[in-house]
N, C-alpha and C positions, 0 to 999 in steps of 0.2 A: 670408440664411445662418443666421440665428439658429434657424431652425427645425430646422437639422440637428443641433443640440445639444440639442434638446428630446426627451426620452425619450417623451413622449406622442404626438409626430410620428411616430417609429419604430414604436410600438405600433399606431397607426392604420393606418399603411402596411402593417404586417404582417397587420392584420386584413382589409385590402383585397385584399392578395395572396392570402391564404387563401381569401377568397370566391371570387376569380377562378379559383383552381385547382379549387375544387368545381364552380363554374358554367361553365367552359369545356368540359366534356365534351360537352354537347349541341351546342354551337355548333361543336365539332371534328367531330361527327358530320355535321352539315349541310354543312360545307365538303367534307368527304371524299366524301360522296354526290354533291354537286353536281360535283365535279372528277373523278369516277371515269371518265366517258365521254370525257374529252378526250385528245388524244394525249399521249403521256408528256412531250414537251418543253413542253407548255402547262400540265400539271398543277401544276408549282411556281409558275408564273405566277399561276394562279387561286388557289391557296392563300395566296400572298404578298399579292396585291392584294385578295382578298376578305377576308382576316383583318385587314389593315391598315385598309382602308375601314371594316370592321364595327367595329373598336375606336374609331376617330374618330367614328363615328356613335354609338357608345354612350356616348362621353364627353358629346357634345351632349345625347343623350337623358336621361342621368343627371342633368344640370343641371335639367332640367325635369320629372323623373320624379315627383316628390312631387305636384305638381299635376296632372300628366297622367294619372296612374292613378286620380284621383278621378272622371274622367269616366265616366259610364255608357255601356255598349255598346262602349267601346274594347277591352276584352279579348274580348269577343264576336266582334267584327270580326277581331281578331288570331287568335282560334281558327280561325275559318273559312278565313282566309289559310293558316294553319299546316296545316290539314287537306289543303288543296289542294296545298301544296308537297309535303307528305309522300307523298301518293298519286301525284303527278307523278314523283317520284324513283324510284318503283318501276317506272315504265313505261319500257321501253328505247326509246332514240331511233334510229329507222332513217332517218338523214339520207341525202339524195341527194348523189351524188358532187360536184355543182356548189355545195354549201354550203360557204362558206370557214370554215376552222377559226377565224379570229378571230371570226366570228359565234357560234360555239359557246363560245368563250372568254368573251366578254361576257355570253352568256346564262347561264354557270355562275356569274359574279361577280354578276350580277343577282338570281339565285336566292339566292346567300350573303347578300346585302345585306338582301333582303326577309325571309329566315327569321331572320336575326340580329336585325332590327329587331323583329319580332314576339316572338321568344322573350326579348328582352332587357326587355321591359315588366316582367316579375317581377324579373329579375335585379338590375336597376340600383338597386332600392330598397335592397337589403342593401349595396351599395357606397356610395350616397348617404348612408345612416345611419352608416356607419363613418367617412367623411370628415368629417361634421359641418360641413358648410358650407365646408370649405377646398378651393377650386377647384384650387389647386396640388397638393394631396396627392391629390386625386380623378383628376387628369390623369396624375401619376406612377404611382399604383396601377393604373389602367386600361392605361396603356402597357406595364405589366409582363405584361399579359395576352396581348400580341401573340405572343411566343415560345412561350407556353404553348399557345395555340390552334393556331399553326402546327405545332408539334411533335406535339401530339396528332392534328391532321388527317393529317399526313405518316404517321404510324405507322398510323393506321386505313386508310389508302389501301393500304399494304402488306398489312395483315390481309385486307382485302376481296378482294384478288388471289387469296389462298389459300383463303379461305372466304367465298364469295358470301352465304352466309346472314346474315352480319354486315349486308349491305345491308337485308334485311328487318327485322332486330332495330333497326337504326337509324331506319327509317321508322317502325316501331312506337313507338319512343321519342318521335319527334316528335308522333304521335298521342296518346300519354300525356300530353305536355306541353300540347297543344291541349285535351285534356279537362279538364285542371286549370284552364287559363285561362278556360275555358267556365263552370265552377261558381263561379269566385271574382270574376266581375264585379260591380262595386257594384250593378248594377241589380237583381240577384235573390240575391246571396250570402246576405244575412240570411233571406230567406224560404226558401232552400233548407235552410239550417242549422235553422231553426225547424220548418218543415212536413215536410221530407224528411231527417231525421237518419240514416236507413237507407243513405243514399247514401254516407256517410262510413264507412270500415272502418279498424279498428286491428289490426295484427299486431305485437304487441310494441311497439317504439318507432316502427315504421313506420306512417304514416298515409296513406290514399289514398282516392280516391273511386271509384266503380263506373263513373262517366262516363270516367275516365281509362282503365279497362280496356276500356270499349266503344270509346273513340276509338282506342285501339291496334289493336283487333280490326278496326274499321271500315276503317282505313287499309291494314292488311295484306290483308284480304279483297277490298277494291275494288281496290287497286293490283295484286294478282296476277291478279284478273279482266280488267282493262284491259291488262296486260302479256301475258296470253294472246291477247287479241284483236288487240294491236298485232303480236305475232309472227306470227299466222295472216294478217293482211292483208299483212305484209311479205313472207311466202312467196309468197302469191297474186301480189303485185306483181312479184317476181323472176321467177315462171314466166311471166307476161305479157311481160315484157322479154326473157326467154330466147326465147320463141316468136316475138316480133317481130324479134329478132336473126336468128333461124334462117330466117324468111321472107325477110328482107332478103338474106341470104346466097344463098338458092336463086334469088332474082330476079336476083342479080348473075352466077350461074353460066349462067343461062339466057340 
């Protein structure tokens, strides 16, 4: 209880909370995108379970983050996973009627967990640094992020219903994050900075890499292309089912 009277404790907790506020945006996007296709009564469950489990996972990941991110290729693998998740989120799901809604709920939660794990590889470093090895402070600070992520995801769900273009923007954001992870992996980060300085751009105080731009464009273009193919295939499947149903009805009449 002595730590509650320590101003340094509250200062560090404030830093962690601020970091979580800033970094919870992309996670809220993932949760909202993954839950948007669920029935309305399951959307809240997906948000609650997905956000809660993601924060617990992030606590564990943060504790080992400093050593974890020193491994080469980890960010590269994470970037590839995030590209796959982002593209998949743009492709509509044409589920059969016999697919149980509980299966879709678990699929949404799994998507949330995988994406949050990948995206947290960078985020947790800031939180770990602010906690300065204090596990209690770390857990309290990360627990604060639960309502932040849930509120952000719930708000985004409502916005997506009115403006579906937000879904495309959200997937592009994930591609942007994946591009950043790709170029900052320890395996080649220094070589890229030394030999390919033109990849990094500055617009005022804003710094980014052209790989991030390419990553966002790649996700949007590929996702839209696959979405069109999925819609076309679904339309063909529906026509086949309708024709089969019509033939069956004619046979019954005969």
